[in-house]
C-alpha positions as CSV (number, residue, x, y, z in Angstrom):
1,M,5.5,-12.9,6.8
2,I,6.1,-10.4,9.5
3,E,4.1,-10.6,12.8
4,I,1.9,-7.9,14.2
5,G,4.0,-5.8,16.5
6,S,7.2,-6.5,14.6
7,P,9.2,-3.7,13.0
8,F,8.2,-3.2,9.4
9,P,11.1,-3.9,6.9
10,L,13.2,-0.9,5.9
11,F,12.5,0.3,2.4
12,A,13.3,3.1,0.0
13,L,11.2,3.1,-3.2
14,P,10.8,5.6,-6.0
15,A,7.4,7.3,-6.2
16,D,5.4,8.4,-9.2
17,S,6.5,12.0,-8.4
18,G,10.1,11.0,-9.1
19,K,11.1,11.3,-5.4
20,T,12.1,8.4,-3.2
21,V,10.0,7.5,-0.2
22,A,11.8,5.7,2.6
23,C,10.3,4.3,5.8
24,T,12.7,6.6,7.7
25,D,10.8,9.6,6.1
26,L,7.6,8.3,7.6
27,A,8.8,7.9,11.2
28,G,6.5,9.3,13.9
29,K,3.2,8.9,12.0
30,P,1.2,5.8,11.0
31,F,1.2,4.8,7.3
32,V,-0.5,2.4,5.0
33,L,1.1,0.4,2.1
34,F,-1.4,-1.3,-0.1
35,F,0.3,-3.8,-2.6
36,Y,-1.5,-4.5,-5.8
37,P,-0.5,-6.6,-8.9
38,K,-0.6,-4.2,-11.8
39,D,-1.6,-0.7,-12.9
40,D,-4.5,-0.1,-15.2
41,T,-6.3,-3.4,-14.6
42,E,-9.9,-3.6,-13.4
43,S,-9.5,-4.6,-9.7
44,C,-6.3,-2.6,-9.2
45,T,-7.8,0.5,-10.7
46,R,-10.9,0.2,-8.5
47,E,-8.7,-0.3,-5.4
48,N,-6.6,2.8,-6.2
49,Q,-9.8,4.8,-6.8
50,E,-11.3,3.7,-3.5
51,F,-8.2,4.6,-1.5
52,S,-7.9,7.9,-3.5
53,A,-11.5,8.8,-2.6
54,L,-10.5,8.6,1.0
55,A,-7.3,10.5,0.6
56,G,-8.6,13.6,2.5
57,K,-9.8,11.5,5.4
58,F,-6.5,9.7,5.7
59,K,-4.7,13.0,5.6
60,K,-6.9,14.5,8.2
61,A,-6.3,11.5,10.5
62,G,-2.5,11.9,10.0
63,V,-2.0,8.7,8.1
64,R,0.0,8.6,4.9
65,V,-1.1,6.1,2.3
66,F,0.9,4.6,-0.6
67,G,0.0,2.1,-3.4
68,V,2.8,-0.3,-4.3
69,S,3.2,-2.5,-7.3
70,P,6.1,-3.8,-9.4
71,D,5.2,-1.4,-12.3
72,S,7.7,1.4,-13.2
73,V,7.6,5.0,-12.1
74,K,6.7,6.0,-15.6
75,K,3.8,3.6,-15.8
76,H,2.6,4.7,-12.3
77,G,2.6,8.3,-13.6
78,K,0.4,7.5,-16.6
79,F,-1.9,5.4,-14.4
80,R,-2.2,8.2,-11.8
81,D,-2.9,10.8,-14.5
82,K,-5.4,8.7,-16.4
83,Y,-7.6,8.1,-13.3
84,Q,-6.7,11.3,-11.4
85,L,-5.5,9.3,-8.4
86,K,-4.7,11.3,-5.3
87,L,-2.2,9.1,-3.5
88,P,1.4,8.4,-4.2
89,L,2.3,5.2,-6.1
90,L,5.6,3.5,-5.2
91,A,7.5,1.4,-7.8
92,D,9.0,-1.8,-6.5
93,A,10.2,-2.8,-10.0
94,D,12.9,-5.2,-8.7
95,R,10.3,-6.6,-6.2
96,T,12.7,-6.1,-3.2
97,L,10.1,-5.2,-0.7
98,I,7.4,-7.3,-2.3
99,E,9.6,-10.4,-2.0
100,A,10.8,-9.5,1.5
101,L,7.2,-9.5,2.6
102,G,6.4,-12.8,0.8
103,L,4.0,-11.2,-1.6
104,W,5.5,-12.6,-4.9
105,V,3.5,-15.8,-5.1
106,E,2.2,-18.4,-7.6
107,K,-1.3,-17.5,-8.8
108,H,-3.7,-19.4,-11.0
109,L,-6.1,-18.1,-13.6
110,Y,-8.1,-20.2,-16.0
111,G,-5.9,-23.2,-15.3
112,R,-2.7,-21.3,-15.9
113,A,0.0,-20.8,-13.2
114,Y,2.0,-17.6,-13.1
115,M,3.9,-15.4,-10.6
116,G,2.3,-12.2,-9.3
117,V,1.7,-9.9,-6.3
118,E,-0.7,-11.1,-3.7
119,R,-3.0,-8.1,-3.0
120,T,-2.2,-7.2,0.6
121,T,-2.4,-4.1,2.8
122,Y,-0.2,-3.2,5.8
123,L,-1.0,-0.6,8.5
124,V,2.2,0.5,10.3
125,D,2.1,2.5,13.5
126,A,4.0,5.6,14.3
127,D,6.8,3.6,15.9
128,G,7.3,1.7,12.6
129,R,5.7,-1.5,13.8
130,L,3.1,-3.6,12.0
131,A,-0.3,-2.8,13.5
132,Q,-2.5,-4.7,11.1
133,V,-2.4,-6.7,7.9
134,W,-5.0,-7.6,5.3
135,S,-4.1,-10.6,3.1
136,K,-5.7,-11.8,-0.1
137,V,-7.7,-8.6,-0.2
138,R,-11.1,-8.3,-1.8
139,V,-11.4,-4.8,-3.2
140,P,-15.0,-3.6,-2.6
141,G,-15.1,-1.8,0.8
142,H,-11.5,-2.6,1.6
143,A,-10.2,1.1,1.6
144,A,-13.0,2.0,4.1
145,E,-12.1,-0.9,6.4
146,V,-8.4,0.2,6.3
147,F,-9.4,3.8,7.0
148,A,-11.4,2.7,10.1
149,A,-8.5,0.8,11.5
150,A,-6.0,3.6,10.7
151,K,-8.3,6.2,12.3
152,A,-8.6,4.1,15.4
153,L,-4.8,3.6,15.5
154,G,-4.2,7.4,15.1
155,V,-6.7,8.1,18.0
156,S,-5.1,5.5,20.3
157,Q,-1.6,6.8,19.5
158,S,-2.5,10.4,20.1
159,V,-3.9,9.5,23.5
160,A,-0.9,7.5,24.6
């Protein structure tokens, strides 16, 4: 787990658009990466819809937002189209960034243990440093909470 104020790990992941998004492309502006387990499941769909509903506000605040899961680019495209999502989805199919962040964890459901992504959101400042992290996220209201923190970060960085 990386510490607040530490540089965010370097990454380059394919997006649902077919383009690659790299952290170097995002330099100079804050960004959000929200990691979720799987496309087209109830909680993951709701989380993507909540972030998507705030897409215009994040854009106006100068904060880029990306959803990340181990699903493929193709699956992300179908998921985006099915729910008319407005934010880019990044595919970490080989779990390189997910594992580097310690998000590939053992989970339990109905007495069964399995490996999966721990729902986590990262807010990274314009200098590429971790500004805030939300672990073991509960979906309802989460996107609004992240937006409030991102907006405050954007304001404080524009004053500095």
